[in-house]
All heavy atoms as an XYZ file, in Angstrom:
704
protein
N       0.828     -1.184      0.000
C       0.000      0.000      0.000
C       0.876      1.252      0.000
O       0.524      2.256     -0.597
C      -0.918     -0.018      1.222
C      -2.054      0.949      1.113
S      -3.215      0.987      2.480
C      -3.661     -0.668      2.719
N       2.026      1.170      0.663
C       2.952      2.309      0.674
C       3.464      2.593     -0.729
O       3.555      3.760     -1.142
C       4.127      2.018      1.620
O       3.607      1.750      2.927
C       5.072      3.190      1.708
N       3.784      1.542     -1.482
C       4.271      1.741     -2.843
C       3.185      2.299     -3.757
O       3.460      3.107     -4.644
C       4.785      0.414     -3.396
N       1.950      1.880     -3.529
C       0.846      2.381     -4.352
C       0.591      3.853     -4.061
O       0.313      4.643     -4.958
C      -0.413      1.535     -4.112
C      -0.185      0.118     -4.652
C      -1.633      2.165     -4.747
C      -1.250     -0.860     -4.268
N       0.675      4.259     -2.794
C       0.452      5.658     -2.430
C       1.643      6.559     -2.747
O       1.510      7.773     -2.798
C       0.136      5.765     -0.937
C      -1.213      5.226     -0.500
C      -1.319      5.258      1.007
C      -2.321      6.032     -1.131
N       2.800      5.960     -2.950
C       4.013      6.753     -3.172
C       3.924      7.575     -4.458
O       4.229      8.774     -4.455
C       5.234      5.820     -3.232
C       6.513      6.540     -3.515
C       7.165      7.225     -2.516
C       7.062      6.538     -4.792
C       8.346      7.887     -2.772
C       8.235      7.194     -5.060
C       8.888      7.865     -4.048
N       3.509      6.947     -5.551
C       3.545      7.626     -6.844
C       2.535      8.768     -6.983
O       2.872      9.810     -7.538
C       3.405      6.601     -7.978
C       4.593      5.685     -8.034
C       4.480      4.369     -7.640
C       5.837      6.155     -8.442
C       5.578      3.526     -7.671
C       6.934      5.320     -8.472
C       6.812      4.002     -8.091
N       1.307      8.663     -6.490
C       0.422      9.830     -6.564
C       0.838     10.970     -5.631
O       0.581     12.143     -5.917
C      -0.944      9.294     -6.144
C      -0.864      7.839     -6.269
C       0.562      7.466     -6.114
N       1.493     10.639     -4.516
C       1.898     11.679     -3.572
C       3.190     12.386     -3.954
O       3.454     13.486     -3.463
C       2.047     11.085     -2.166
C       0.765     10.670     -1.460
C       1.089     10.013     -0.131
C      -0.126     11.876     -1.253
N       3.998     11.775     -4.801
C       5.298     12.354     -5.159
C       5.183     13.741     -5.798
O       5.898     14.662     -5.387
C       6.080     11.404     -6.062
C       7.497     11.844     -6.435
C       8.346     11.974     -5.176
C       8.110     10.855     -7.390
N       4.312     13.992     -6.777
C       4.222     15.351     -7.328
C       3.713     16.381     -6.321
O       4.159     17.530     -6.325
C       3.238     15.217     -8.492
C       3.106     13.784     -8.769
C       3.490     13.059     -7.530
N       2.812     15.971     -5.451
C       2.274     16.904     -4.457
C       3.348     17.282     -3.450
O       3.525     18.463     -3.113
C       1.050     16.279     -3.761
C      -0.051     16.019     -4.783
C       0.547     17.165     -2.632
C      -1.172     15.160     -4.264
N       4.103     16.304     -2.968
C       5.145     16.574     -1.977
C       6.307     17.335     -2.598
O       6.915     18.187     -1.948
C       5.620     15.262     -1.321
C       6.801     15.490     -0.405
C       4.472     14.625     -0.548
N       6.611     17.099     -3.871
C       7.707     17.828     -4.510
C       7.381     19.309     -4.661
O       8.280     20.136     -4.703
C       8.056     17.212     -5.860
O       6.955     17.331     -6.736
N       6.093     19.654     -4.746
C       5.708     21.068     -4.781
C       5.829     21.682     -3.392
O       6.331     22.797     -3.234
C       4.264     21.219     -5.313
C       4.212     20.812     -6.779
C       3.756     22.647     -5.130
C       2.801     20.707     -7.328
N       5.416     20.946     -2.377
C       5.439     21.472     -1.013
C       6.858     21.520     -0.455
O       7.269     22.520      0.129
C       4.525     20.613     -0.097
C       4.627     21.054      1.348
C       3.091     20.674     -0.581
N       7.612     20.457     -0.627
C       8.977     20.401     -0.116
C       9.921     19.946     -1.230
O      10.146     18.752     -1.417
C       9.051     19.437      1.066
C      10.385     19.501      1.758
C      10.405     18.624      2.989
O       9.362     18.368      3.578
O      11.511     18.194      3.339
N      10.505     20.880     -1.986
C      11.327     20.493     -3.137
C      12.717     19.970     -2.782
O      13.392     19.414     -3.640
C      11.420     21.788     -3.945
C      11.216     22.874     -2.957
C      10.322     22.310     -1.888
N      13.174     20.122     -1.544
C      14.538     19.700     -1.199
C      14.675     18.182     -1.101
O      15.602     17.597     -1.650
C      14.946     20.343      0.125
C      15.039     21.848      0.042
C      15.286     22.461      1.398
O      15.424     21.716      2.382
O      15.352     23.696      1.472
N      13.774     17.526     -0.371
C      13.842     16.075     -0.193
C      12.467     15.452     -0.448
O      11.820     14.942      0.470
C      14.297     15.725      1.232
C      15.622     16.279      1.593
N      16.791     15.801      1.056
C      15.977     17.300      2.422
C      17.807     16.488      1.556
N      17.337     17.407      2.383
N      12.010     15.438     -1.691
C      10.667     14.911     -1.930
C      10.565     13.399     -1.746
O       9.530     12.886     -1.340
C      10.366     15.314     -3.371
C      11.695     15.446     -4.012
C      12.619     15.932     -2.914
N      11.645     12.652     -2.002
C      11.587     11.195     -1.907
C      11.421     10.742     -0.462
O      10.592      9.890     -0.166
C      12.859     10.570     -2.495
C      13.009     10.837     -3.952
C      13.676     11.882     -4.522
C      12.446     10.095     -5.022
N      13.575     11.818     -5.881
C      12.826     10.717     -6.221
C      11.668      8.952     -5.087
C      12.446     10.244     -7.464
C      11.299      8.473     -6.330
C      11.681      9.119     -7.490
N      12.201     11.328      0.424
C      12.156     10.924      1.830
C      10.811     11.296      2.452
O      10.185     10.497      3.154
C      13.318     11.581      2.609
C      13.237     11.251      4.088
C      14.647     11.152      2.038
N      10.358     12.507      2.180
C       9.083     12.957      2.733
C       7.921     12.152      2.165
O       6.975     11.819      2.882
C       8.885     14.453      2.437
O      10.040     15.166      2.860
C       7.676     14.995      3.150
N       7.998     11.822      0.886
C       6.932     11.046      0.262
C       6.870      9.636      0.824
O       5.779      9.099      1.056
C       7.119     11.000     -1.265
O       7.244     12.327     -1.752
C       5.955     10.322     -1.941
N       8.011      9.022      1.062
C       8.024      7.681      1.652
C       7.435      7.721      3.063
O       6.630      6.866      3.438
C       9.457      7.108      1.665
C       9.886      6.764      0.250
C       9.546      5.875      2.563
C      11.322      6.330      0.131
N       7.814      8.724      3.851
C       7.281      8.833      5.212
C       5.776      9.102      5.193
O       5.016      8.491      5.958
C       8.006      9.946      5.967
N       5.328      9.979      4.317
C       3.909     10.316      4.238
C       3.080      9.137      3.726
O       2.011      8.838      4.269
C       3.704     11.533      3.341
C       2.287     12.068      3.236
C       1.805     12.547      4.598
C       2.233     13.200      2.231
N       3.576      8.453      2.706
C       2.833      7.302      2.189
C       2.831      6.151      3.187
O       1.834      5.425      3.303
C       3.398      6.853      0.846
O       4.732      6.421      0.994
N       3.904      5.987      3.934
C       3.926      4.963      4.984
C       2.939      5.277      6.096
O       2.233      4.395      6.577
N       2.879      6.538      6.498
C       1.923      6.934      7.536
C       0.488      6.776      7.045
O      -0.384      6.288      7.782
C       2.185      8.372      7.966
N       0.219      7.182      5.812
C      -1.139      7.036      5.252
C      -1.540      5.568      5.136
O      -2.682      5.209      5.437
C      -1.228      7.705      3.889
S      -1.200      9.495      3.957
N      -0.620      4.715      4.710
C      -0.963      3.296      4.588
C      -1.182      2.659      5.953
O      -2.046      1.788      6.098
C       0.131      2.556      3.823
O       1.339      2.581      4.554
N      -0.447      3.082      6.974
C      -0.669      2.549      8.313
C      -2.037      2.973      8.838
O      -2.778      2.163      9.401
C       0.421      3.029      9.265
C       0.223      2.492     10.648
C       0.527      1.242     11.106
C      -0.374      3.184     11.746
N       0.159      1.119     12.425
C      -0.387      2.303     12.846
C      -0.888      4.457     11.915
C      -0.903      2.662     14.078
C      -1.389      4.818     13.149
C      -1.393      3.926     14.208
N      -2.402      4.250      8.649
C      -3.706      4.742      9.106
C      -4.826      4.031      8.360
O      -5.829      3.632      8.954
C      -3.799      6.274      8.927
C      -5.221      6.765      9.103
C      -2.883      6.971      9.898
N      -4.659      3.834      7.058
C      -5.698      3.171      6.275
C      -5.840      1.697      6.653
O      -6.922      1.129      6.545
C      -5.414      3.316      4.786
C      -5.629      4.728      4.291
S      -5.135      4.977      2.581
C      -6.252      3.902      1.740
N      -4.768      1.063      7.101
C      -4.869     -0.335      7.504
C      -5.511     -0.479      8.880
O      -6.011     -1.543      9.221
C      -3.488     -0.993      7.507
O      -2.690     -0.422      8.538
N      -5.535      0.584      9.683
C      -6.149      0.533     11.007
C      -7.644      0.811     10.974
O      -8.342      0.536     11.932
C      -5.473      1.546     11.942
C      -3.999      1.308     12.138
C      -3.709     -0.047     12.741
O      -4.384     -0.461     13.672
N      -2.738     -0.748     12.197
N      -8.151      1.382      9.900
C      -9.565      1.720      9.801
C     -10.373      0.447      9.564
O     -10.049     -0.355      8.699
C      -9.805      2.726      8.660
C      -9.136      4.051      8.985
C     -11.287      2.927      8.418
C      -9.216      5.055      7.852
N     -11.435      0.272     10.348
C     -12.326     -0.871     10.181
C     -13.651     -0.361      9.650
O     -14.388      0.319     10.351
C     -12.527     -1.585     11.507
C     -13.451     -2.767     11.375
O     -13.539     -3.324     10.269
O     -14.089     -3.133     12.372
N     -13.979     -0.672      8.417
C     -15.210     -0.210      7.795
C     -16.335     -1.227      7.912
O     -17.338     -1.115      7.229
C     -14.965      0.124      6.327
C     -13.963      1.228      6.066
C     -13.766      1.409      4.572
C     -14.421      2.521      6.687
N     -16.168     -2.220      8.765
C     -17.174     -3.252      9.002
C     -17.517     -4.008      7.725
O     -18.650     -4.416      7.516
C     -18.418     -2.650      9.629
C     -18.160     -1.976     10.939
C     -19.379     -1.277     11.486
O     -20.391     -1.184     10.818
N     -19.277     -0.791     12.690
N     -16.561     -4.182      6.834
C     -16.777     -4.963      5.629
C     -17.633     -4.297      4.581
O     -18.150     -4.966      3.700
N     -17.794     -2.984      4.646
C     -18.645     -2.274      3.695
C     -17.796     -1.464      2.724
O     -16.645     -1.148      2.998
C     -19.594     -1.322      4.426
C     -20.588     -1.998      5.317
C     -21.500     -0.977      5.949
C     -22.519     -1.634      6.841
N     -23.392     -0.655      7.479
N     -18.397     -1.124      1.606
C     -17.800     -0.210      0.645
C     -17.733      1.170      1.301
O     -18.661      1.581      1.984
C     -18.653     -0.193     -0.617
C     -18.099      0.603     -1.752
C     -16.807      0.420     -2.192
C     -18.883      1.539     -2.386
C     -16.306      1.142     -3.246
C     -18.399      2.274     -3.439
C     -17.097      2.079     -3.865
N     -16.617      1.888      1.164
C     -16.376      3.104      1.934
C     -17.483      4.160      1.805
O     -17.928      4.696      2.823
C     -15.018      3.706      1.577
C     -14.626      4.856      2.484
S     -13.011      5.560      2.129
C     -11.950      4.248      2.603
N     -17.975      4.489      0.603
C     -19.065      5.467      0.547
C     -20.335      5.000      1.262
O     -21.025      5.790      1.900
C     -19.322      5.648     -0.945
C     -18.058      5.255     -1.603
C     -17.472      4.185     -0.738
N     -20.632      3.699      1.200
C     -21.805      3.165      1.891
C     -21.612      3.259      3.401
O     -22.541      3.595      4.145
C     -22.060      1.704      1.460
C     -23.169      1.075      2.272
C     -22.366      1.642     -0.015
N     -20.392      2.992      3.873
C     -20.108      3.084      5.299
C     -20.314      4.503      5.808
O     -20.954      4.722      6.839
C     -18.680      2.615      5.582
C     -18.265      2.797      7.015
C     -18.718      1.923      7.985
C     -17.436      3.832      7.381
C     -18.345      2.079      9.304
C     -17.056      3.997      8.699
C     -17.506      3.108      9.660
N     -19.783      5.498      5.078
C     -19.933      6.881      5.515
C     -21.380      7.352      5.398
O     -21.846      8.131      6.231
C     -18.985      7.798      4.745
C     -17.555      7.637      5.171
C     -16.575      7.302      4.256
C     -17.185      7.806      6.483
C     -15.258      7.150      4.640
C     -15.870      7.643      6.896
C     -14.900      7.321      5.972
N     -22.121      6.880      4.403
C     -23.538      7.214      4.292
C     -24.310      6.663      5.484
O     -25.154      7.347      6.061
C     -24.116      6.673      2.993
C     -25.601      7.003      2.789
C     -26.199      6.233      1.659
C     -26.515      4.824      1.980
N     -27.619      4.509      2.847
N     -24.007      5.425      5.874
C     -24.667      4.831      7.027
C     -24.322      5.565      8.322
O     -25.179      5.771      9.180
C     -24.295      3.354      7.164
C     -24.926      2.491      6.101
O     -25.876      2.966      5.439
O     -24.468      1.347      5.931
N     -23.054      5.976      8.467
C     -22.656      6.708      9.670
C     -23.357      8.054      9.757
O     -23.842      8.444     10.824
C     -21.135      6.913      9.694
C     -20.353      5.677     10.048
S     -20.662      5.104     11.722
C     -19.957      6.433     12.649
N     -23.434      8.769      8.652
C     -24.082     10.083      8.643
C     -25.575      9.939      8.892
O     -26.169     10.714      9.649
C     -23.787     10.823      7.326
C     -22.306     11.210      7.278
C     -24.667     12.051      7.168
C     -21.839     11.716      5.945
N     -26.201      8.924      8.285
C     -27.639      8.728      8.513
C     -27.910      8.319      9.954
O     -28.927      8.716     10.534
C     -28.200      7.699      7.545
O     -27.669      6.426      7.818
N     -27.017      7.557     10.571
C     -27.197      7.193     11.975
C     -27.075      8.412     12.874
O     -27.861      8.589     13.808
C     -26.165      6.140     12.394
C     -26.182      5.865     13.872
C     -27.200      5.116     14.430
C     -25.192      6.360     14.692
C     -27.226      4.868     15.786
C     -25.213      6.118     16.050
C     -26.223      5.373     16.595
N     -26.107      9.268     12.606
C     -25.929     10.460     13.436
C     -27.032     11.485     13.218
O     -27.347     12.252     14.126
C     -24.559     11.078     13.156
C     -23.354     10.225     13.557
C     -22.069     10.876     13.081
C     -23.332      9.997     15.050
N     -27.632     11.509     12.030
C     -28.629     12.525     11.709
C     -30.049     12.124     12.094
O     -30.868     12.997     12.366
C     -28.581     12.840     10.218
N     -30.357     10.838     12.124
C     -31.734     10.448     12.380
C     -32.076     10.622     13.861
O     -31.202     10.579     14.724
C     -31.982      9.016     11.941
C     -31.378      7.970     12.811
C     -31.718      6.592     12.296
N     -31.118      5.600     13.169
C     -30.777      4.412     12.788
N     -30.971      4.035     11.544
N     -30.232      3.576     13.635
N     -33.358     10.816     14.159
C     -33.762     10.960     15.561
C     -33.529      9.657     16.322
O     -33.619      8.564     15.757
C     -35.241     11.308     15.487
C     -35.678     10.934     14.127
C     -34.478     10.967     13.246
N     -33.234      9.784     17.567
C     -32.886      8.600     18.361
C     -34.106      7.845     18.870
O     -34.007      7.031     19.757
C     -32.001      9.009     19.541
C     -30.711      9.651     19.117
C     -29.944      8.781     18.154
C     -28.675      9.466     17.717
N     -28.267      9.182     16.405
N     -35.270      8.127     18.315
C     -36.478      7.375     18.666
C     -36.776      6.333     17.604
O     -37.921      5.995     17.358
C     -37.674      8.330     18.829
O     -37.837      9.050     17.612
C     -37.478      9.276     19.975
N     -35.735      5.836     16.936
C     -35.906      4.786     15.943
C     -35.177      3.538     16.400
O     -34.216      3.606     17.172
C     -35.348      5.217     14.573
O     -33.975      5.543     14.716
C     -36.092      6.412     14.034
N     -35.622      2.396     15.912
C     -34.918      1.168     16.230
C     -33.804      0.952     15.216
O     -33.544      1.802     14.362
C     -35.896     -0.014     16.279
C     -36.620     -0.216     14.981
O     -36.306      0.389     13.968
N     -37.620     -1.097     15.007
N     -33.153     -0.185     15.264
C     -32.008     -0.424     14.385
C     -32.398     -0.562     12.920
O     -31.568     -0.395     12.044
C     -31.258     -1.673     14.845
C     -30.607     -1.564     16.227
C     -30.000     -2.885     16.626
C     -29.565     -0.470     16.247
N     -33.649     -0.865     12.645
C     -34.113     -0.980     11.265
C     -34.438      0.384     10.686
O     -34.453      0.570      9.482
C     -35.350     -1.910     11.213
C     -35.844     -2.091      9.800
C     -35.019     -3.253     11.815
N     -34.675      1.386     11.548
C     -35.010      2.722     11.095
C     -36.467      3.065     11.269
O     -36.903      4.139     10.887
N     -37.238      2.150     11.857
C     -38.657      2.403     12.086
C     -38.825      3.239     13.348
O     -38.068      3.108     14.300
C     -39.420      1.093     12.238
C     -39.340      0.209     11.023
C     -39.873     -1.177     11.297
O     -40.047     -1.574     12.437
N     -40.131     -1.916     10.231
N     -39.849      4.105     13.339
C     -40.100      4.976     14.472
C     -40.641      4.173     15.646
O     -41.502      3.314     15.484
C     -41.096      6.062     14.088
C     -41.331      7.063     15.164
C     -42.286      8.142     14.712
C     -42.559      9.098     15.843
N     -43.535     10.110     15.495
N     -40.130      4.443     16.830
C     -40.586      3.776     18.039
C     -41.631      4.675     18.690
O     -41.388      5.848     18.956
C     -39.420      3.548     19.023
C     -38.385      2.631     18.405
C     -39.938      2.987     20.339
C     -37.140      2.481     19.229
N     -42.811      4.118     18.933
C     -43.856      4.873     19.625
C     -43.554      4.886     21.118
O     -43.325      3.845     21.722
C     -45.227      4.245     19.368
C     -45.621      4.353     17.918
O     -45.280      5.325     17.250
N     -46.332      3.353     17.422
N     -43.562      6.069     21.681
C     -43.279      6.184     23.105
C     -44.495      5.757     23.911
O     -45.632      6.002     23.542
C     -42.904      7.616     23.447
C     -41.611      8.027     22.796
C     -41.230      9.393     23.253
N     -39.981      9.791     22.616
C     -39.390     10.929     22.859
N     -39.906     11.792     23.694
N     -38.261     11.224     22.259
N     -44.233      5.143     25.031
C     -45.294      4.676     25.914
C     -45.555      5.756     26.961
O     -45.080      5.685     28.082
C     -44.895      3.358     26.581
C     -44.604      2.193     25.642
C     -44.074      1.006     26.422
C     -45.857      1.804     24.889
N     -46.322      6.766     26.617
C     -46.527      7.879     27.534
C     -47.677      7.632     28.498
O     -47.520      7.711     29.697
C     -46.796      9.156     26.755
C     -45.564      9.644     26.058
C     -45.770     11.015     25.521
N     -44.513     11.462     24.924
C     -44.386     12.499     24.177
N     -45.442     13.235     23.907
N     -43.225     12.841     23.687
N     -48.848      7.349     28.006
C     -50.021      7.271     28.872
C     -50.406      5.838     29.191
O     -51.528      5.577     29.585
C     -51.180      7.993     28.214
C     -50.840      9.430     27.970
C     -51.993     10.269     28.211
N     -51.554     11.658     28.108
C     -52.328     12.652     28.276
N     -53.586     12.461     28.545
N     -51.870     13.876     28.181
N     -49.508      4.939     28.993
C     -49.811      3.551     29.307
C     -49.275      3.226     30.691
O     -48.157      3.571     31.027
C     -49.183      2.614     28.273
C     -49.726      2.828     26.881
C     -48.998      3.516     25.929
C     -50.981      2.350     26.544
C     -49.492      3.721     24.662
C     -51.489      2.550     25.276
C     -50.739      3.238     24.340
O     -51.242      3.438     23.094
N     -50.106      2.568     31.469
C     -49.696      2.183     32.809
C     -49.350      0.696     32.794
O     -50.134     -0.130     32.327
C     -50.818      2.455     33.794
C     -50.479      2.107     35.195
C     -51.653      2.448     36.111
N     -51.471      1.833     37.396
C     -50.943      2.457     38.430
N     -50.575      3.705     38.314
N     -50.810      1.835     39.569
N     -48.215      0.386     33.323
C     -47.786     -1.006     33.407
C     -48.141     -1.509     34.802
O     -47.787     -0.894     35.803
C     -46.278     -1.133     33.141
C     -45.958     -0.623     31.744
C     -45.826     -2.567     33.330
C     -44.497     -0.563     31.435
N     -48.829     -2.614     34.862
C     -49.262     -3.156     36.143
C     -48.309     -4.269     36.557
O     -48.093     -5.236     35.814
C     -50.681     -3.694     36.024
C     -51.274     -4.074     37.352
C     -52.728     -4.442     37.205
O     -53.425     -3.831     36.385
O     -53.146     -5.366     37.907
N     -47.717     -4.101     37.704
C     -46.771     -5.069     38.220
C     -47.461     -5.882     39.319
O     -47.776     -5.365     40.371
C     -45.542     -4.367     38.802
C     -44.785     -3.608     37.795
C     -44.935     -2.312     37.462
C     -43.747     -4.104     36.974
N     -44.063     -1.957     36.479
C     -43.307     -3.029     36.151
C     -43.123     -5.329     36.821
C     -42.302     -3.165     35.216
C     -42.108     -5.453     35.895
C     -41.709     -4.390     35.109
N     -47.718     -7.145     39.056
C     -48.330     -8.014     40.064
C     -47.606     -9.336     40.090
O     -47.257     -9.891     39.038
C     -49.802     -8.259     39.737
C     -50.629     -7.028     39.967
C     -52.081     -7.181     39.670
N     -52.572     -8.543     39.501
C     -53.811     -8.829     39.140
N     -54.671     -7.858     38.901
N     -54.194    -10.057     39.005
N     -47.394     -9.812     41.277
C     -46.800    -11.136     41.440
C     -47.911    -12.091     41.879
O     -48.710    -11.773     42.754
C     -45.710    -11.118     42.493
C     -44.431    -10.372     42.119
C     -43.516    -10.310     43.326
C     -43.733    -11.066     40.980
N     -47.956    -13.251     41.303
C     -48.979    -14.220     41.751
C     -48.644    -14.720     43.154
O     -47.478    -14.869     43.507
C     -48.918    -15.322     40.716
C     -47.569    -15.213     40.129
C     -47.188    -13.780     40.211
N     -49.676    -14.964     43.918
C     -49.469    -15.490     45.268
C     -49.235    -16.990     45.212
O     -49.870    -17.714     44.464
C     -50.692    -15.192     46.134
C     -50.856    -13.720     46.396
C     -51.997    -13.460     47.337
O     -52.401    -14.377     48.096
O     -52.504    -12.333     47.295
N     -48.284    -17.396     45.991
C     -47.947    -18.824     46.048
C     -48.534    -19.397     47.316
O     -48.315    -18.888     48.412
C     -46.401    -19.022     46.010
C     -46.057    -20.501     46.094
C     -45.821    -18.390     44.780
N     -49.324    -20.474     47.209
C     -49.930    -21.108     48.390
C     -49.096    -22.269     48.855
O     -48.477    -22.976     48.203
C     -51.345    -21.587     48.089
C     -52.276    -20.405     47.901
O     -52.040    -19.364     48.529
O     -53.231    -20.544     47.105
């Protein structure tokens, strides 16, 4: 992954730091490949993963995991009774 990232980053780094572009590019591509290998996308395609994350953060928290609205139990009384044991 470092070798794959090296070639696209080389022109960008040579503009930013023209003195030692090879060394900086190797360090930057190595750091980027390490960060990318640590990311866990839960087995999803990256755009789908970010779409799911944004939709989870944006939707109201009164939904279940499927996305259906949960009706709140406001005026319902729950009766707690234990049967008597003889």
